[in-house]
All heavy atoms as TSV, in Angstrom:
chain	resi	resn	atom	element	x	y	z
A	1	MET	N	N	-31.731	15.138	-76.586
A	1	MET	CA	C	-32.129	16.418	-77.128
A	1	MET	C	C	-33.332	16.202	-78.042
A	1	MET	O	O	-33.406	15.222	-78.766
A	1	MET	CB	C	-30.968	17.045	-77.900
A	1	MET	CG	C	-31.327	18.405	-78.359
A	1	MET	SD	S	-30.109	19.441	-79.197
A	1	MET	CE	C	-28.595	18.638	-79.092
A	2	ASP	N	N	-34.243	17.116	-78.022
A	2	ASP	CA	C	-35.468	17.044	-78.812
A	2	ASP	C	C	-35.145	17.142	-80.300
A	2	ASP	O	O	-34.491	18.090	-80.749
A	2	ASP	CB	C	-36.396	18.185	-78.407
A	2	ASP	CG	C	-37.775	18.073	-78.996
A	2	ASP	OD1	O	-37.954	17.355	-80.004
A	2	ASP	OD2	O	-38.678	18.708	-78.452
A	3	LYS	N	N	-35.587	16.171	-81.087
A	3	LYS	CA	C	-35.289	16.147	-82.519
A	3	LYS	C	C	-35.887	17.330	-83.254
A	3	LYS	O	O	-35.378	17.748	-84.291
A	3	LYS	CB	C	-35.777	14.840	-83.137
A	3	LYS	CG	C	-34.943	13.672	-82.701
A	3	LYS	CD	C	-35.326	12.425	-83.434
A	3	LYS	CE	C	-34.449	11.290	-82.965
A	3	LYS	NZ	N	-34.479	10.165	-83.845
A	4	ARG	N	N	-36.960	17.914	-82.741
A	4	ARG	CA	C	-37.563	19.093	-83.385
A	4	ARG	C	C	-36.611	20.285	-83.367
A	4	ARG	O	O	-36.690	21.170	-84.211
A	4	ARG	CB	C	-38.871	19.462	-82.720
A	4	ARG	CG	C	-39.961	18.406	-82.916
A	4	ARG	CD	C	-41.199	18.761	-82.171
A	4	ARG	NE	N	-40.885	18.582	-80.741
A	4	ARG	CZ	C	-41.673	18.925	-79.744
A	4	ARG	NH1	N	-42.829	19.497	-80.002
A	4	ARG	NH2	N	-41.321	18.719	-78.501
A	5	LEU	N	N	-35.712	20.277	-82.401
A	5	LEU	CA	C	-34.742	21.363	-82.289
A	5	LEU	C	C	-33.825	21.412	-83.509
A	5	LEU	O	O	-33.394	22.483	-83.936
A	5	LEU	CB	C	-33.919	21.182	-81.009
A	5	LEU	CG	C	-32.978	22.296	-80.593
A	5	LEU	CD1	C	-33.711	23.615	-80.442
A	5	LEU	CD2	C	-32.292	21.935	-79.292
A	6	PHE	N	N	-33.544	20.252	-84.114
A	6	PHE	CA	C	-32.674	20.209	-85.288
A	6	PHE	C	C	-33.259	20.971	-86.470
A	6	PHE	O	O	-32.518	21.415	-87.345
A	6	PHE	CB	C	-32.399	18.768	-85.709
A	6	PHE	CG	C	-31.580	18.007	-84.705
A	6	PHE	CD1	C	-32.078	16.874	-84.112
A	6	PHE	CD2	C	-30.315	18.435	-84.358
A	6	PHE	CE1	C	-31.329	16.169	-83.186
A	6	PHE	CE2	C	-29.555	17.741	-83.437
A	6	PHE	CZ	C	-30.061	16.608	-82.851
A	7	GLU	N	N	-34.558	21.112	-86.516
A	7	GLU	CA	C	-35.196	21.820	-87.626
A	7	GLU	C	C	-34.852	23.310	-87.634
A	7	GLU	O	O	-34.901	23.945	-88.676
A	7	GLU	CB	C	-36.708	21.625	-87.562
A	7	GLU	CG	C	-37.131	20.191	-87.769
A	7	GLU	CD	C	-38.618	19.980	-87.557
A	7	GLU	OE1	O	-39.381	20.966	-87.540
A	7	GLU	OE2	O	-39.015	18.818	-87.394
A	8	VAL	N	N	-34.510	23.850	-86.479
A	8	VAL	CA	C	-34.237	25.286	-86.390
A	8	VAL	C	C	-32.772	25.606	-86.119
A	8	VAL	O	O	-32.359	26.746	-86.289
A	8	VAL	CB	C	-35.126	25.972	-85.320
A	8	VAL	CG1	C	-36.582	25.884	-85.708
A	8	VAL	CG2	C	-34.897	25.381	-83.947
A	9	LEU	N	N	-31.981	24.623	-85.721
A	9	LEU	CA	C	-30.578	24.877	-85.430
A	9	LEU	C	C	-29.748	24.938	-86.708
A	9	LEU	O	O	-29.964	24.171	-87.640
A	9	LEU	CB	C	-29.999	23.783	-84.531
A	9	LEU	CG	C	-30.354	23.851	-83.064
A	9	LEU	CD1	C	-29.705	22.699	-82.310
A	9	LEU	CD2	C	-29.935	25.166	-82.449
A	10	ALA	N	N	-28.810	25.864	-86.720
A	10	ALA	CA	C	-27.880	25.997	-87.836
A	10	ALA	C	C	-26.539	26.448	-87.265
A	10	ALA	O	O	-26.470	27.022	-86.176
A	10	ALA	CB	C	-28.389	27.021	-88.840
A	11	CYS	N	N	-25.500	26.200	-88.010
A	11	CYS	CA	C	-24.171	26.652	-87.615
A	11	CYS	C	C	-24.185	28.179	-87.543
A	11	CYS	O	O	-24.646	28.844	-88.482
A	11	CYS	CB	C	-23.137	26.159	-88.623
A	11	CYS	SG	S	-21.479	26.808	-88.317
A	12	PRO	N	N	-23.703	28.755	-86.455
A	12	PRO	CA	C	-23.721	30.217	-86.345
A	12	PRO	C	C	-22.761	30.916	-87.310
A	12	PRO	O	O	-22.925	32.099	-87.577
A	12	PRO	CB	C	-23.324	30.472	-84.895
A	12	PRO	CG	C	-22.625	29.246	-84.448
A	12	PRO	CD	C	-23.191	28.114	-85.246
A	13	LEU	N	N	-21.795	30.178	-87.854
A	13	LEU	CA	C	-20.843	30.796	-88.777
A	13	LEU	C	C	-21.318	30.753	-90.222
A	13	LEU	O	O	-21.382	31.775	-90.894
A	13	LEU	CB	C	-19.476	30.114	-88.666
A	13	LEU	CG	C	-18.800	30.226	-87.310
A	13	LEU	CD1	C	-17.475	29.484	-87.310
A	13	LEU	CD2	C	-18.589	31.672	-86.936
A	14	CYS	N	N	-21.630	29.549	-90.714
A	14	CYS	CA	C	-21.994	29.414	-92.133
A	14	CYS	C	C	-23.503	29.305	-92.360
A	14	CYS	O	O	-23.947	29.299	-93.500
A	14	CYS	CB	C	-21.288	28.201	-92.743
A	14	CYS	SG	S	-21.934	26.595	-92.206
A	15	LYS	N	N	-24.261	29.184	-91.284
A	15	LYS	CA	C	-25.730	29.041	-91.336
A	15	LYS	C	C	-26.171	27.722	-91.965
A	15	LYS	O	O	-27.313	27.553	-92.350
A	15	LYS	CB	C	-26.396	30.205	-92.084
A	15	LYS	CG	C	-25.969	31.563	-91.630
A	15	LYS	CD	C	-26.244	31.810	-90.170
A	15	LYS	CE	C	-25.877	33.237	-89.784
A	15	LYS	NZ	N	-25.031	33.347	-88.650
A	16	GLY	N	N	-25.236	26.779	-92.080
A	16	GLY	CA	C	-25.542	25.460	-92.642
A	16	GLY	C	C	-26.089	24.500	-91.603
A	16	GLY	O	O	-26.160	24.811	-90.404
A	17	ASP	N	N	-26.462	23.329	-92.076
A	17	ASP	CA	C	-27.000	22.290	-91.195
A	17	ASP	C	C	-25.926	21.762	-90.252
A	17	ASP	O	O	-24.750	21.709	-90.596
A	17	ASP	CB	C	-27.537	21.113	-92.014
A	17	ASP	CG	C	-28.760	21.479	-92.821
A	17	ASP	OD1	O	-29.493	22.405	-92.415
A	17	ASP	OD2	O	-28.997	20.838	-93.850
A	18	VAL	N	N	-26.371	21.369	-89.066
A	18	VAL	CA	C	-25.507	20.695	-88.110
A	18	VAL	C	C	-26.083	19.308	-87.850
A	18	VAL	O	O	-27.287	19.112	-87.935
A	18	VAL	CB	C	-25.367	21.480	-86.786
A	18	VAL	CG1	C	-24.597	22.764	-86.984
A	18	VAL	CG2	C	-26.716	21.774	-86.164
A	19	LYS	N	N	-25.212	18.366	-87.586
A	19	LYS	CA	C	-25.613	16.987	-87.286
A	19	LYS	C	C	-25.297	16.699	-85.831
A	19	LYS	O	O	-24.217	17.042	-85.345
A	19	LYS	CB	C	-24.854	15.989	-88.167
A	19	LYS	CG	C	-24.979	16.242	-89.640
A	19	LYS	CD	C	-26.350	15.896	-90.140
A	19	LYS	CE	C	-26.372	16.049	-91.652
A	19	LYS	NZ	N	-27.586	16.526	-92.181
A	20	TYR	N	N	-26.224	16.036	-85.141
A	20	TYR	CA	C	-26.031	15.722	-83.736
A	20	TYR	C	C	-25.311	14.398	-83.585
A	20	TYR	O	O	-25.726	13.377	-84.127
A	20	TYR	CB	C	-27.383	15.671	-83.024
A	20	TYR	CG	C	-27.279	15.395	-81.543
A	20	TYR	CD1	C	-26.484	16.194	-80.727
A	20	TYR	CD2	C	-27.980	14.353	-80.958
A	20	TYR	CE1	C	-26.401	15.951	-79.371
A	20	TYR	CE2	C	-27.900	14.105	-79.609
A	20	TYR	CZ	C	-27.108	14.913	-78.816
A	20	TYR	OH	O	-27.021	14.673	-77.472
A	21	ASP	N	N	-24.204	14.408	-82.872
A	21	ASP	CA	C	-23.466	13.199	-82.516
A	21	ASP	C	C	-23.807	12.899	-81.064
A	21	ASP	O	O	-23.248	13.505	-80.143
A	21	ASP	CB	C	-21.965	13.414	-82.694
A	21	ASP	CG	C	-21.144	12.167	-82.414
A	21	ASP	OD1	O	-21.610	11.289	-81.650
A	21	ASP	OD2	O	-20.039	12.065	-82.951
A	22	LYS	N	N	-24.750	11.997	-80.874
A	22	LYS	CA	C	-25.251	11.684	-79.531
A	22	LYS	C	C	-24.149	11.109	-78.650
A	22	LYS	O	O	-24.050	11.438	-77.473
A	22	LYS	CB	C	-26.415	10.697	-79.637
A	22	LYS	CG	C	-27.107	10.433	-78.329
A	22	LYS	CD	C	-28.331	9.562	-78.528
A	22	LYS	CE	C	-29.051	9.350	-77.223
A	22	LYS	NZ	N	-30.270	8.577	-77.405
A	23	LYS	N	N	-23.298	10.273	-79.236
A	23	LYS	CA	C	-22.223	9.627	-78.489
A	23	LYS	C	C	-21.262	10.652	-77.876
A	23	LYS	O	O	-20.845	10.526	-76.731
A	23	LYS	CB	C	-21.466	8.672	-79.418
A	23	LYS	CG	C	-20.396	7.867	-78.777
A	23	LYS	CD	C	-19.799	6.909	-79.800
A	23	LYS	CE	C	-18.538	6.267	-79.295
A	23	LYS	NZ	N	-17.921	5.414	-80.314
A	24	LYS	N	N	-20.935	11.685	-78.642
A	24	LYS	CA	C	-20.011	12.719	-78.174
A	24	LYS	C	C	-20.723	13.943	-77.602
A	24	LYS	O	O	-20.071	14.859	-77.104
A	24	LYS	CB	C	-19.095	13.158	-79.312
A	24	LYS	CG	C	-18.149	12.071	-79.767
A	24	LYS	CD	C	-17.249	12.578	-80.864
A	24	LYS	CE	C	-16.305	11.500	-81.341
A	24	LYS	NZ	N	-15.456	11.975	-82.438
A	25	ALA	N	N	-22.047	13.970	-77.702
A	25	ALA	CA	C	-22.856	15.109	-77.249
A	25	ALA	C	C	-22.359	16.407	-77.897
A	25	ALA	O	O	-22.007	17.370	-77.219
A	25	ALA	CB	C	-22.883	15.209	-75.731
A	26	GLU	N	N	-22.331	16.379	-79.243
A	26	GLU	CA	C	-21.872	17.534	-79.999
A	26	GLU	C	C	-22.736	17.736	-81.233
A	26	GLU	O	O	-23.281	16.782	-81.778
A	26	GLU	CB	C	-20.433	17.337	-80.487
A	26	GLU	CG	C	-19.413	17.242	-79.405
A	26	GLU	CD	C	-18.024	16.971	-79.937
A	26	GLU	OE1	O	-17.870	16.210	-80.923
A	26	GLU	OE2	O	-17.081	17.525	-79.360
A	27	LEU	N	N	-22.811	18.987	-81.667
A	27	LEU	CA	C	-23.414	19.325	-82.949
A	27	LEU	C	C	-22.265	19.593	-83.915
A	27	LEU	O	O	-21.398	20.424	-83.645
A	27	LEU	CB	C	-24.311	20.555	-82.819
A	27	LEU	CG	C	-25.574	20.313	-82.010
A	27	LEU	CD1	C	-26.240	21.641	-81.671
A	27	LEU	CD2	C	-26.533	19.420	-82.754
A	28	ILE	N	N	-22.264	18.869	-85.028
A	28	ILE	CA	C	-21.159	18.891	-85.965
A	28	ILE	C	C	-21.500	19.721	-87.206
A	28	ILE	O	O	-22.539	19.517	-87.819
A	28	ILE	CB	C	-20.808	17.456	-86.425
A	28	ILE	CG1	C	-20.587	16.525	-85.234
A	28	ILE	CG2	C	-19.639	17.450	-87.395
A	28	ILE	CD1	C	-19.409	16.840	-84.384
A	29	CYS	N	N	-20.592	20.634	-87.557
A	29	CYS	CA	C	-20.680	21.368	-88.818
A	29	CYS	C	C	-19.439	20.989	-89.613
A	29	CYS	O	O	-18.339	21.487	-89.342
A	29	CYS	CB	C	-20.744	22.872	-88.591
A	29	CYS	SG	S	-20.790	23.778	-90.159
A	30	ARG	N	N	-19.595	20.086	-90.567
A	30	ARG	CA	C	-18.442	19.633	-91.359
A	30	ARG	C	C	-17.872	20.732	-92.256
A	30	ARG	O	O	-16.655	20.852	-92.368
A	30	ARG	CB	C	-18.806	18.384	-92.149
A	30	ARG	CG	C	-18.858	17.171	-91.254
A	30	ARG	CD	C	-18.752	15.866	-92.016
A	30	ARG	NE	N	-18.717	14.773	-91.079
A	30	ARG	CZ	C	-19.782	14.150	-90.612
A	30	ARG	NH1	N	-20.975	14.516	-91.003
A	30	ARG	NH2	N	-19.656	13.162	-89.749
A	31	PRO	N	N	-18.708	21.555	-92.922
A	31	PRO	CA	C	-18.121	22.611	-93.767
A	31	PRO	C	C	-17.201	23.570	-92.994
A	31	PRO	O	O	-16.162	23.972	-93.495
A	31	PRO	CB	C	-19.333	23.351	-94.329
A	31	PRO	CG	C	-20.428	22.338	-94.308
A	31	PRO	CD	C	-20.169	21.513	-93.067
A	32	CYS	N	N	-17.567	23.898	-91.764
A	32	CYS	CA	C	-16.739	24.787	-90.945
A	32	CYS	C	C	-15.656	24.023	-90.188
A	32	CYS	O	O	-14.710	24.623	-89.678
A	32	CYS	CB	C	-17.597	25.566	-89.958
A	32	CYS	SG	S	-18.624	26.828	-90.734
A	33	GLY	N	N	-15.840	22.706	-90.063
A	33	GLY	CA	C	-14.874	21.894	-89.334
A	33	GLY	C	C	-14.928	22.093	-87.837
A	33	GLY	O	O	-13.921	22.001	-87.148
A	34	LEU	N	N	-16.148	22.347	-87.329
A	34	LEU	CA	C	-16.314	22.606	-85.898
A	34	LEU	C	C	-17.339	21.668	-85.270
A	34	LEU	O	O	-18.272	21.223	-85.927
A	34	LEU	CB	C	-16.764	24.046	-85.669
A	34	LEU	CG	C	-15.781	25.139	-86.089
A	34	LEU	CD1	C	-16.427	26.508	-85.945
A	34	LEU	CD2	C	-14.507	25.056	-85.273
A	35	ALA	N	N	-17.140	21.411	-83.970
A	35	ALA	CA	C	-18.078	20.620	-83.182
A	35	ALA	C	C	-18.479	21.453	-81.968
A	35	ALA	O	O	-17.626	21.862	-81.170
A	35	ALA	CB	C	-17.435	19.311	-82.734
A	36	TYR	N	N	-19.766	21.724	-81.860
A	36	TYR	CA	C	-20.294	22.524	-80.760
A	36	TYR	C	C	-20.797	21.585	-79.663
A	36	TYR	O	O	-21.601	20.689	-79.935
A	36	TYR	CB	C	-21.449	23.409	-81.237
A	36	TYR	CG	C	-21.033	24.385	-82.311
A	36	TYR	CD1	C	-21.206	24.088	-83.656
A	36	TYR	CD2	C	-20.460	25.602	-81.972
A	36	TYR	CE1	C	-20.819	24.977	-84.644
A	36	TYR	CE2	C	-20.064	26.503	-82.953
A	36	TYR	CZ	C	-20.247	26.182	-84.283
A	36	TYR	OH	O	-19.851	27.065	-85.252
A	37	PRO	N	N	-20.368	21.782	-78.422
A	37	PRO	CA	C	-20.796	20.885	-77.352
A	37	PRO	C	C	-22.268	21.082	-76.983
A	37	PRO	O	O	-22.829	22.173	-77.161
A	37	PRO	CB	C	-19.896	21.264	-76.182
A	37	PRO	CG	C	-19.519	22.683	-76.436
A	37	PRO	CD	C	-19.477	22.833	-77.933
A	38	VAL	N	N	-22.860	20.004	-76.486
A	38	VAL	CA	C	-24.218	20.047	-75.942
A	38	VAL	C	C	-24.099	19.659	-74.475
A	38	VAL	O	O	-23.672	18.556	-74.153
A	38	VAL	CB	C	-25.159	19.081	-76.687
A	38	VAL	CG1	C	-26.547	19.102	-76.061
A	38	VAL	CG2	C	-25.226	19.439	-78.163
A	39	ARG	N	N	-24.452	20.580	-73.595
A	39	ARG	CA	C	-24.343	20.343	-72.151
A	39	ARG	C	C	-25.721	20.433	-71.521
A	39	ARG	O	O	-26.404	21.440	-71.688
A	39	ARG	CB	C	-23.404	21.365	-71.520
A	39	ARG	CG	C	-21.986	21.259	-72.054
A	39	ARG	CD	C	-21.038	22.194	-71.324
A	39	ARG	NE	N	-19.751	22.176	-71.981
A	39	ARG	CZ	C	-19.153	23.244	-72.503
A	39	ARG	NH1	N	-19.725	24.432	-72.419
A	39	ARG	NH2	N	-17.987	23.132	-73.093
A	40	ASP	N	N	-26.095	19.381	-70.815
A	40	ASP	CA	C	-27.416	19.330	-70.173
A	40	ASP	C	C	-28.526	19.635	-71.169
A	40	ASP	O	O	-29.450	20.392	-70.887
A	40	ASP	CB	C	-27.495	20.287	-68.985
A	40	ASP	CG	C	-26.502	19.952	-67.892
A	40	ASP	OD1	O	-26.303	18.748	-67.627
A	40	ASP	OD2	O	-25.919	20.883	-67.308
A	41	ASP	N	N	-28.401	19.059	-72.381
A	41	ASP	CA	C	-29.364	19.236	-73.480
A	41	ASP	C	C	-29.447	20.661	-74.003
A	41	ASP	O	O	-30.411	21.034	-74.663
A	41	ASP	CB	C	-30.758	18.747	-73.079
A	41	ASP	CG	C	-30.828	17.238	-72.994
A	41	ASP	OD1	O	-30.023	16.564	-73.675
A	41	ASP	OD2	O	-31.690	16.727	-72.269
A	42	ILE	N	N	-28.432	21.472	-73.732
A	42	ILE	CA	C	-28.394	22.849	-74.232
A	42	ILE	C	C	-27.217	22.987	-75.187
A	42	ILE	O	O	-26.063	22.808	-74.796
A	42	ILE	CB	C	-28.260	23.865	-73.078
A	42	ILE	CG1	C	-29.445	23.736	-72.128
A	42	ILE	CG2	C	-28.145	25.293	-73.624
A	42	ILE	CD1	C	-29.287	24.502	-70.845
A	43	PRO	N	N	-27.478	23.278	-76.466
A	43	PRO	CA	C	-26.388	23.458	-77.426
A	43	PRO	C	C	-25.600	24.740	-77.137
A	43	PRO	O	O	-26.182	25.805	-76.958
A	43	PRO	CB	C	-27.097	23.577	-78.772
A	43	PRO	CG	C	-28.503	23.181	-78.536
A	43	PRO	CD	C	-28.785	23.361	-77.096
A	44	MET	N	N	-24.292	24.615	-77.071
A	44	MET	CA	C	-23.403	25.763	-76.865
A	44	MET	C	C	-22.919	26.204	-78.246
A	44	MET	O	O	-21.880	25.782	-78.728
A	44	MET	CB	C	-22.207	25.369	-75.988
A	44	MET	CG	C	-22.563	24.795	-74.647
A	44	MET	SD	S	-23.260	26.098	-73.624
A	44	MET	CE	C	-24.512	25.188	-72.758
A	45	MET	N	N	-23.707	27.045	-78.900
A	45	MET	CA	C	-23.463	27.410	-80.291
A	45	MET	C	C	-22.620	28.680	-80.414
A	45	MET	O	O	-22.939	29.596	-81.164
A	45	MET	CB	C	-24.799	27.575	-81.020
A	45	MET	CG	C	-25.675	26.349	-80.998
A	45	MET	SD	S	-24.991	24.953	-81.878
A	45	MET	CE	C	-25.199	25.475	-83.550
A	46	LEU	N	N	-21.524	28.721	-79.700
A	46	LEU	CA	C	-20.593	29.837	-79.776
A	46	LEU	C	C	-19.276	29.329	-80.334
A	46	LEU	O	O	-18.796	28.260	-79.944
A	46	LEU	CB	C	-20.355	30.447	-78.396
A	46	LEU	CG	C	-21.585	31.012	-77.692
A	46	LEU	CD1	C	-21.238	31.372	-76.255
A	46	LEU	CD2	C	-22.095	32.223	-78.437
A	47	GLU	N	N	-18.671	30.092	-81.218
A	47	GLU	CA	C	-17.418	29.667	-81.831
A	47	GLU	C	C	-16.339	29.407	-80.781
A	47	GLU	O	O	-15.547	28.481	-80.911
A	47	GLU	CB	C	-16.944	30.724	-82.829
A	47	GLU	CG	C	-15.730	30.301	-83.614
A	47	GLU	CD	C	-15.314	31.328	-84.648
A	47	GLU	OE1	O	-15.929	32.406	-84.720
A	47	GLU	OE2	O	-14.364	31.027	-85.384
A	48	ASP	N	N	-16.333	30.198	-79.718
A	48	ASP	CA	C	-15.332	30.034	-78.660
A	48	ASP	C	C	-15.473	28.716	-77.902
A	48	ASP	O	O	-14.504	28.235	-77.325
A	48	ASP	CB	C	-15.415	31.187	-77.660
A	48	ASP	CG	C	-14.941	32.506	-78.253
A	48	ASP	OD1	O	-14.285	32.486	-79.311
A	48	ASP	OD2	O	-15.233	33.549	-77.651
A	49	SER	N	N	-16.669	28.148	-77.880
A	49	SER	CA	C	-16.871	26.894	-77.155
A	49	SER	C	C	-16.746	25.667	-78.063
A	49	SER	O	O	-16.782	24.537	-77.597
A	49	SER	CB	C	-18.224	26.886	-76.435
A	49	SER	OG	O	-19.278	27.036	-77.347
A	50	ALA	N	N	-16.563	25.884	-79.361
A	50	ALA	CA	C	-16.458	24.785	-80.321
A	50	ALA	C	C	-15.033	24.249	-80.371
A	50	ALA	O	O	-14.077	24.953	-80.077
A	50	ALA	CB	C	-16.881	25.256	-81.708
A	51	ARG	N	N	-14.926	22.982	-80.755
A	51	ARG	CA	C	-13.608	22.396	-80.986
A	51	ARG	C	C	-13.455	22.143	-82.485
A	51	ARG	O	O	-14.438	21.985	-83.207
A	51	ARG	CB	C	-13.407	21.114	-80.186
A	51	ARG	CG	C	-14.186	19.934	-80.683
A	51	ARG	CD	C	-13.790	18.631	-79.976
A	51	ARG	NE	N	-14.597	17.539	-80.508
A	51	ARG	CZ	C	-14.290	16.830	-81.588
A	51	ARG	NH1	N	-13.181	17.074	-82.241
A	51	ARG	NH2	N	-15.085	15.869	-82.015
A	52	THR	N	N	-12.229	22.086	-82.932
A	52	THR	CA	C	-11.936	21.824	-84.337
A	52	THR	C	C	-12.002	20.323	-84.600
A	52	THR	O	O	-11.458	19.529	-83.834
A	52	THR	CB	C	-10.538	22.366	-84.698
A	52	THR	OG1	O	-10.498	23.759	-84.394
A	52	THR	CG2	C	-10.235	22.164	-86.170
A	53	LEU	N	N	-12.677	19.946	-85.675
A	53	LEU	CA	C	-12.771	18.540	-86.048
A	53	LEU	C	C	-11.441	18.036	-86.585
A	53	LEU	O	O	-10.688	18.789	-87.201
A	53	LEU	CB	C	-13.829	18.351	-87.137
A	53	LEU	CG	C	-15.274	18.693	-86.796
A	53	LEU	CD1	C	-16.147	18.529	-88.036
A	53	LEU	CD2	C	-15.776	17.833	-85.665
A	54	THR	N	N	-11.190	16.746	-86.375
A	54	THR	CA	C	-10.034	16.112	-86.999
A	54	THR	C	C	-10.345	15.938	-88.486
A	54	THR	O	O	-11.495	16.060	-88.914
A	54	THR	CB	C	-9.742	14.735	-86.385
A	54	THR	OG1	O	-10.834	13.861	-86.669
A	54	THR	CG2	C	-9.513	14.837	-84.876
A	55	THR	N	N	-9.331	15.641	-89.266
A	55	THR	CA	C	-9.531	15.425	-90.700
A	55	THR	C	C	-10.517	14.280	-90.940
A	55	THR	O	O	-11.415	14.404	-91.771
A	55	THR	CB	C	-8.188	15.117	-91.388
A	55	THR	OG1	O	-7.313	16.230	-91.168
A	55	THR	CG2	C	-8.368	14.901	-92.882
A	56	ASP	N	N	-10.372	13.179	-90.214
A	56	ASP	CA	C	-11.298	12.040	-90.370
A	56	ASP	C	C	-12.721	12.429	-89.999
A	56	ASP	O	O	-13.669	12.040	-90.678
A	56	ASP	CB	C	-10.849	10.852	-89.525
A	56	ASP	CG	C	-9.660	10.107	-90.117
A	56	ASP	OD1	O	-9.346	10.352	-91.323
A	56	ASP	OD2	O	-9.067	9.289	-89.417
A	57	GLU	N	N	-12.896	13.182	-88.926
A	57	GLU	CA	C	-14.232	13.621	-88.526
A	57	GLU	C	C	-14.834	14.523	-89.596
A	57	GLU	O	O	-16.027	14.420	-89.898
A	57	GLU	CB	C	-14.184	14.384	-87.197
A	57	GLU	CG	C	-13.924	13.511	-85.998
A	57	GLU	CD	C	-13.761	14.319	-84.733
A	57	GLU	OE1	O	-13.102	15.382	-84.767
A	57	GLU	OE2	O	-14.290	13.893	-83.693
A	58	ARG	N	N	-14.030	15.383	-90.135
A	58	ARG	CA	C	-14.526	16.319	-91.153
A	58	ARG	C	C	-14.984	15.581	-92.406
A	58	ARG	O	O	-15.929	15.981	-93.075
A	58	ARG	CB	C	-13.449	17.332	-91.504
A	58	ARG	CG	C	-13.990	18.518	-92.198
A	58	ARG	CD	C	-13.019	19.646	-92.202
A	58	ARG	NE	N	-13.691	20.795	-92.783
A	58	ARG	CZ	C	-13.229	22.011	-92.759
A	58	ARG	NH1	N	-12.100	22.249	-92.153
A	58	ARG	NH2	N	-13.889	22.977	-93.310
A	59	LEU	N	N	-14.330	14.472	-92.709
A	59	LEU	CA	C	-14.687	13.662	-93.865
A	59	LEU	C	C	-15.782	12.647	-93.546
A	59	LEU	O	O	-16.222	11.911	-94.424
A	59	LEU	CB	C	-13.447	12.936	-94.398
A	59	LEU	CG	C	-12.351	13.837	-94.944
A	59	LEU	CD1	C	-11.114	13.018	-95.271
A	59	LEU	CD2	C	-12.821	14.623	-96.142
A	60	GLY	N	N	-16.205	12.599	-92.277
A	60	GLY	CA	C	-17.272	11.682	-91.883
A	60	GLY	C	C	-16.812	10.253	-91.674
A	60	GLY	O	O	-17.608	9.334	-91.702
A	61	LYS	N	N	-15.527	10.070	-91.407
A	61	LYS	CA	C	-14.986	8.712	-91.239
A	61	LYS	C	C	-15.011	8.235	-89.792
A	61	LYS	O	O	-14.719	7.089	-89.536
A	61	LYS	CB	C	-13.548	8.663	-91.750
A	61	LYS	CG	C	-13.450	8.846	-93.242
A	61	LYS	CD	C	-12.030	8.721	-93.694
A	61	LYS	CE	C	-11.938	8.897	-95.197
A	61	LYS	NZ	N	-10.541	8.799	-95.654
A	62	SER	N	N	-15.308	9.113	-88.847
A	62	SER	CA	C	-15.352	8.643	-87.456
A	62	SER	C	C	-16.488	9.272	-86.709
A	62	SER	O	O	-17.124	10.157	-87.134
A	62	SER	CB	C	-14.044	8.950	-86.741
A	62	SER	OG	O	-13.789	10.326	-86.675
């Protein structure tokens, strides 16, 4: 995914920053506790397509 895209992407719920997890192909919003999938380099920034982070993921431990 193009790194310039991170400059304009924000969590659709809290409008905060998201971090890209390349290994899992997800955009992570720790404050909301959600991970948005990235499919074919397209971020799926809908709450319905997001998964809930585990406690360790939310704390940045994994």
